[in-house]
KEVO-120455 format. One record per residue: x, y, z of N, C-alpha, C, O in turn. Coordinates in steps of 0.1 Angstrom, whole numbers, plus 5000, padded with zeros to 4 digits. Example, Ala and Ser with C-alpha at 12.3 -4.5 7.8 and 13.67 -1.06 7.14 Angstrom:
2
513249435078512349555078513249675078514249675085
512849785071513749895071512950005079513450115080
// end
This chain:
310
446365113452444665163450444465133462445265063469
442965203466442465153477440965143472440465033474
440165233467438565223459438865063451439864993455
438165013442438165033427436564983427435864963437
436164973413434765053409434964923394435864883387
433264913396433464793378431964863378431164873387
431964893366430864873361430764923341431364853332
429765063340429965103322430165203326430265263337
430365233312431565353311431565373296432065333286
430365483301429765603282429065733280428465803288
429065743267429065873268427766013268427466083257
427266043281426066093283425866293277426266413280
424866193267424666343264423066463270421966403269
423066523272422466613283422366693282423266763285
420766763277420466883272418866803269418466683272
417866933260416766933258416066943243416567023234
415366893241415366913230415566813224415366693226
416366893210417266863202418766923207419766883199
418966973216419767033219421066993229421467093234
421666903232422766763246424066783239424266803227
424966783247425966843253426566683259426166603267
427866703251427966493254429466563266430066663266
429566413275430066403292430666293289429966203284
431666263291432066133300431566063310432066093320
430365963311429465903320429365793324429865723315
429165743333428265573335428365663354429165733359
426965613357426965603381428465583384429065663391
429165443376430065403387431365513383432065573391
431565533370432465623368432965743373434065803377
431265773373431365953380432165943391433066023393
431565793403431665803415433565803411434265883418
434065723403434865603405436265823398437465843395
435565883400435766043393436166093403437366123407
434366113414434566173428436066103436437066163438
435865973440436865883449438565933446439565953454
438565963430440366023429440466183436441166223445
439266243427439466393438439166413447439666523451
438266333457438766283467439966273474440166333484
440666183469442366273473442566013475443665963474
441665953477442065823476442665783466442565843456
443465663465443665653451442765513447442465433456
442365503435441465483430441465393410441765443399
441065253416440765223401440065163396439265103404
439765133381437965073380438464993365439364973357
437164973370437464773360436064813351434964833356
436564823331435364813329436364733304437064663296
435564803306435464783287434964893280433964953280
436464923274435865043264435865043253436864973251
435565063243436065083227437465123222438465173227
437065093211438665143202437865293194438465363186
436665313198436165383190436065543193435465533203
436265673191436165863193435065843212434965923220
434665773212433965823228434865733234435765793239
434865583234435965513235437765563247438365553258
437665653229439265733235438965873247439365933257
438065873239437866023253437565923266438265913276
436465863263436665823282437665753288437565723300
439265673277439865593282440565783292440665823304
440765843278441866003285440966003297441665963306
439666043303439366023310439166003327438766073336
439465913326440065803335441465853339441865873351
442265883328443465843326443666033340443866063351
443066083325443066253336442766303350443066393359
442066223348441566203368442666143376442766173388
443466053368443966003380443765773385443965693394
443365783373442465663378443665563374444465573365
443365423387444265363376443765263371442965183375
444565273357443565203347444365033341444464963331
444465023349445264883346444364733345444564613341
443164803353442364683341441364743330440364743336
441264763325440764823321440764803305441464873298
440064713299440264643282439964723272439964843274
439764693263439264703247438764663243438464553247
438064713229436764613227437464743215438264833216
436464663201435464703184434664753184434164823175
433964723197432164743201432564853203433664893206
430664943197430765083204431065093213431664993217
430965183224430465273228428865293234427865343228
428965253246427565263251427265453250428065533254
425665493240425265613251424365633249423665583240
423965763261422865733270422665923267423366013266
421165903266420666093265420366123279420166023287
420266243284419966213295419166423291419666523286
417266403299417066493294416366573308415466533315
416966663309416566763317415366763325414666703317
414566783336413466883337413966883351414966843356
412566993356412867083366412967023382413167113391
412766833387412866793388413266683395413666663406
412966603378413966533380414266553364414066643356
415366343362415766413347415366293342415366203351
414866253327414766153318415666043311416266073300
415765993312417265843305416765823292415565803288
417865813288417765663271418365623271419265703274
418765493269420465473266420765343255419965263253
421765343250421665263238423565193239424565243236
423065043249424064963250423564833246423464753255
423464803239423064633235423864653226423564703215
425564593229426264473219427764603217428664623208
427264693240428764743227429864753242429564673252
430764813244432364793246431864743256431964623257
431064803267430764803282430564653288431164573295
429164663281428864563280428764443278427864363280
430064433272431064263270432064223277432964153274
431664323290433264293303433064193298432064173292
433864103299433863963310435163883306435063793298
436763923311437663933311437463763326437063743338
438363663308439163563313440663533317441463573308
441463473330439963503343440063633351440363733345
439763643359439063733365440463843371441463793375
440363963370441564013384441064013388439864023387
442064003399442964023415443364143417444364203411
442164193428442064333428443664353441444064253447
444264453443445564413451444964413463443764423465
445964393475445964443481445764533492445064563502
446464543488446264763491443964803492443064863498
443964733483442364763484441064793492440064733486
440764843501439664823509438564843500438464723495
437564933492436164953489436564853475437664843471
435364813470434864773463433164863456432064853462
433264933445431664973445431264843434432064763430
429564853430429264783419427564803419426764763428
427364853408426064833405425764923394426664943386
424264983391424265083380423664983368423164873371
423665003356422764953340424064823335424064743326
425264873349426264743336425364633343426064533342
424364593349424164493359422364433352421664333354
422464553344421764473329422364403317422264283313
422664443316424164333304424764293299425664343292
424464143302425164043298425864033288425264033277
427464033287428463933297428864023310429263963320
428864123310429364163315428064163333428664143344
427164173334426364163348427064063352427764093362
427163913348428263763350428763823357428463873368
429363833351430963923356431763943368432563893374
430764113369431064193376430064143393430464193404
428864053392428663913400429563873407429863873419
430163823392431563693395432663773404433363713412
432863923404433663983404433363993420434363983427
432563993424432564123435432363903451432663893463
431863803442431663683448432663683450432863593458
433863723448435063633452435963753455437163713456
435863883458436364003465435263993482435464053493
434463933479432963963494433563903504433463773503
434263963514434063873532435763993531435964063542
436564013522437664093525437464223526437664283536
436764303511436764393507435164463515434264393518
435164563517433964663520433164643506434164673500
432464633499431564573494429964693495429164693503
430064813478429364843487428564873469429064903459
427564853472426264883465425064963456423864963458
425465013449424465163443423565003434424064893431
422265033432421664983420420565073409419565043402
421265213411420865303409419965273391420265293380
418765213400417665143392417365243384417465363388
416765203364416065293354415465193352415965093347
413865223355413265083354412665093338411965003333
413265233328412165243313413965063304414165023292
414765013320415764963309415564803309415764713301
415064793322414364653329412664593329411464613334
413364523322412264403309411564333314410564283309
412164323333411164163339411464253358412364213366
410964323359411464393368410764273383410964323394
410364183381410264063394411663983391412563983400
411863933382413263933376414463963380415363893380
414564163384415564213386415164203403415964193413
414564213403414364183420415264113427416064153435
415063983422415263813426416563833425417363773432
416963903418418863923414419563983424420463933431
418964153425419064253433418864133451419664073458
418064143451418064033467419663913467420163903478
420263853456421163773455422563853462423363803469
422564023455423664093454423264153470424164153478
422164203473422564213489423164083495424364103497
422964013497423963873501425563923502426263913512
425963953491427264013485427164163495428164143503
426864233498426364323506427464353512427964243515
428264463517428264593536427364713538426764763548
427664733523426464953521425964913510426364883499
425264913515423264963503423665073502424065123512
423765143492423165313488422565403478423065463469
421365413481420165393469419365543472419365603483
418765593461417865743467415965673469415465563467
415665763471414165723473413565673465412565613467
414365713448413965693441413965503435413165433429
415065493441415065313440414765213448414765093445
414365293461413665253468412165233467411665143474
411565293460410365313463409865233447408665223443
411365183438411365113434411264943431410664863424
412064953442412464813444411264753455410864633455
410764863463410164803467408564863473408164873485
408064893461406665003458405665033477405364943484
405565163479404665183488404865103498403965043504
406065093501406764993520407065193522407265303517
407065103534407665273543409565253543410165143545
410165383541411365323541411765263550412765203545
411665243567412965223581412565083574413665013573
410864973568409864913570411064803552411464693553
411164873542412264813537413764813541414564733540
413865003550415464853550415864813559417064783558
415064773573414864663579414964513567415564403565
414264573563414764423551415464413544415764303540
416064503539417864493531418464433541419064323540
418364533555419464453567419864313566420764243562
418164323573418364073576418764063553418763943552
418864073551419864053538421164013538421463903534
421864093543423164103540423564243546424264253556
423164323540424164453545424264503552423064553553
425064553565425464613578425264733572425764703561
424964823570424364943570423664983555424064933545
422465083556421865113546421565253549421165293560
422165363535421765453534420965493520421265453509
419665593523418965633514419765763515420565793524
419265853498419465953497418065993494417165923489
417966133499416466243494416666333490415966413495
417466393480418166473467417766633485417966603497
417466723482417666823486417366803505417766863515
416266643504415866663525417266593527417566503534
417766633523419366483533419366333529418766293519
419966263536420666133542420066073556420066133567
419565973553419265893565419765753557419765713545
420465653576421565583577420765523585420365543597
420665423578420165303594421165173592422165143585
420565123601421164993607420964893610420364843601
421164793620419564683624420064713644421164693649
418964763648418664753663419264883668419764883679
419165043655419665143661418865223655418465193644
418165343663417365393656418065463636418765433627
417465523638417765593622418565753620418165853626
419365743614420165923617420665983604421265953593
420166103610419366203591420266293594420366333605
421066353583421966433577420866493569419866443564
421266653568420666733561421866733548422866673547
420966853537421866873524421967003527421167093531
423367013525423667153525422667243515421967193506
422667333517421467473507422667493498423767513503
422567483485423567513480422367603460421167603461
422867663450421767673437422267613432423467603431
421067483425421667413424421667423408420667453402
423267393399422767423382421867223380420767183378
422767193382421767033375422766913385423866913390
421566823385421866743390422766613391423166543400
423066613373423566473368424866433381425266513390
425166323381426366273396426166263411426766193420
425466343413424966403429425366273437426166273447
424366173432423666013435425766013436426366023447
426265993427427365873426428165973432429165913435
428466133435429466163434429366103457430266063466
427766123455427866083480428165993483428565983494
428165803469428265693470429965763472430465753483
430565823462432765773467432265863481432065793492
432066023481432066043495431765963503432366003514
430965823505430765713516432365683520433065693530
432365633509433365523511434965643516435965603520
434565773514435865853513436465843529437465813536
434965883529434665953547434765793553435465783563
434065683547434465543559436165583565436665623576
437165543548438765513549439265623558440465613562
438465753563438465873563439265823581440265833587
437765743582436965723594438465613602438565583614
439065593595439565453593438665323594438565263605
438165283583437765183580437765083570436965063561
438665023572439764913563439164803564439864733557
437964713569437164593570435764573566435464673572
435064543562433964513564433364553574432664653575
433864413588433164403603433164593610432564633620
433964663599434664773613432864833614432164833624
432364903598430564953601429764933610429165023615
429664803615428764803625429364823638428864783648
430764893637431364903648431165113653431065173663
431365143636431265283637430565353646429365353648
431665433654429565513663428865613654428865603642
428465693660427065763656427765893650427765913638
428565973660429366053653430166063646430366163640
430965933643431865933633431065933615431365963604
429465853624428565823611428165963602427965973590
427966023611428066203613428366273603427766343595
430566253605431466343602431166243585431766283575
430566153584430766073572429766103566430166163556
428766093565427466163558427266283552426666303541
428166423565427966503562429166603551429366703545
429866463555430866453539430666463521431066533512
429866323524428866283513428266403509428466453498
427466443517426366533513426566723509425866823508
428466703510429166803507429266763493428466793484
430066713492430766693483429366653471429266713460
428466583474427366563463427066693459427466733448
426266803469426366983467427067003459426867013447
428266993468429267043449429167043443429467143436
428366903441428366853424427866913418428166923406
426766993425425167013414425367153415424267203411
426267243419426667353412427367363403428167463405
427467313392428067273387427167193369426067143366
428267203362427167163350427466973351428466933355
426566893348427066743342428366723356429066793363
427866573355429166473363430766563365431866573359
429866643380431866733381431766723390430966813394
432166643400432866623411433866743417434566823410
433866753427434966843439435166763438434666653434
436766843449437966793449438166723466437466663474
439166763467438866713486439466853490438966893500
440266923484440167093487438967163487438667243495
438267113478437267233478436167133486435067133480
436167053499434566963499435167063512434467163517
436567013517437267073528436667193533436067193543
436967313525436967473521435667443525435467513535
434567373522432767473521432667333531431967273523
432867263540432967233551433067323568432267333577
434867393564434667483569434067613573434267673583
433367623561432767783563431567723571431167803578
430867613572429467603580428567573571427367563574
// end
């Protein structure tokens, strides 16, 4: 296991009106599938239900070659989410109260193997107790040894107290080495603040690098004391944007491992040329995900073929 991810495991029903198609999902789970398909040994930490949806989720993880040794089971129901597709963005409705993944609270905490180099956390799993507390404990226990990647994946409709949530984000940033967030996340966390100014404040809080994704406009990398580095998004025929940001997050970690980044301090030493390769790799993987229905990350061979074709 080189990359570990902790968070929700849910069923996404995507569509419009009353016509929906179910998919295995959850932002960290989508990222885990992407990491595995991009060729890195990957493990997932969550709790899945023993109901019919939980069986599908566990099978989905195992079919994609993901290490499930840290996946526990519960009789509580599976989380379900409805995603209504729009021309420019998607609307979400989540049903997670009392669900299996929101009840993830192992005692003692899992100790990740010595081969692990990256730990991802974030998304709606940080909005439900006791999972939010135990995921935070997990990150605190491994911070400094592993490169911690935080993707907040903010869902404003699920946050009853935005001020309290932003305060918790400040703590999570102190544990974070690489912050990846979308422009919509940035607006939610720092409304009206220019991206460069917001990134500078986040960097002061703890992260060594901040990557801001902007959909079809590509992504920006911010580091303390250095000029922003931009990468364009490959032009593709977009079928569905679900899972694109998750695939980008996975591409960052896989790309960094490909550059020999095996400890947090290496993020500050990585030259611009290497960062451009990492960002281009992640953007290409995310673009390919958008060419198919639902969250369906590409394989390493597919990304390499796309990069080779220019």
